[in-house]
N, C-alpha and C positions, 0 to 999 in steps of 0.2 A: 664385364660380360662372363659369366656363366657355363661350367664347358653348354653343362645341361641346350645352355643357348646356340649355342660353333656347332651341337650336332644334331638341333632344330633347321640349320639353313641348309647340310649338306645331303644329297639325295638317301633313299634306303639303303642301296647298297654297300654306301660310302661309311655309313651309319654303322649298318652289321660290320660289317669286312671291322672296324675300329673291336668292334665290341669284340665280338670271336678274337681283338689277335691279342683282349687284352687291352686296352689301353686306353683309360674310362677317366684320364684326366689333365689341363695343356702341359705338364712336365714328362709324362711319357710323350707323351703329340708329337713336345722339346728336344725329344734323347734321339730320335730319325730325326734319318737322309733324305733329303728326295728324290733321294733313288733307292728309300728303302723305303721310302712311303710308298709311292709308286710301284713300293713289286709287291706290294700288296691285293692281292685279288680282292677288289670291288674300288676298288678306289680310284679311280683315273685321271686328267689331262681336265677334267672344268672342275677334280675340288680342290689342288694343287692350290688355284686362286687364295680359295675361300679360306683351308686351313693358315697361312702366308695372312692375310687379314688379317684371321680370327687372334692371333700367334702374339700379330704385330699389335693389338690394341689389347696384352694381358701383360705387353715389354717379353716375350718372347721371340724366341727365333729357330728355326730348323738345325737344326746343326752343321755343323759345315766339312 
């Protein structure tokens, strides 16, 4: 899965929030804790399962 495919699965606010924060690849996304991700304005509880699933698809996960 490409990062752009992951972004297409997110809502516009969530996608824009990640872009604004400079999170533009799976490595940067995986460096965040769940709490840090949810603290980004525009990322909500509906985005979390999509993030976790897409990270799992590329063999990664959020930081513990």
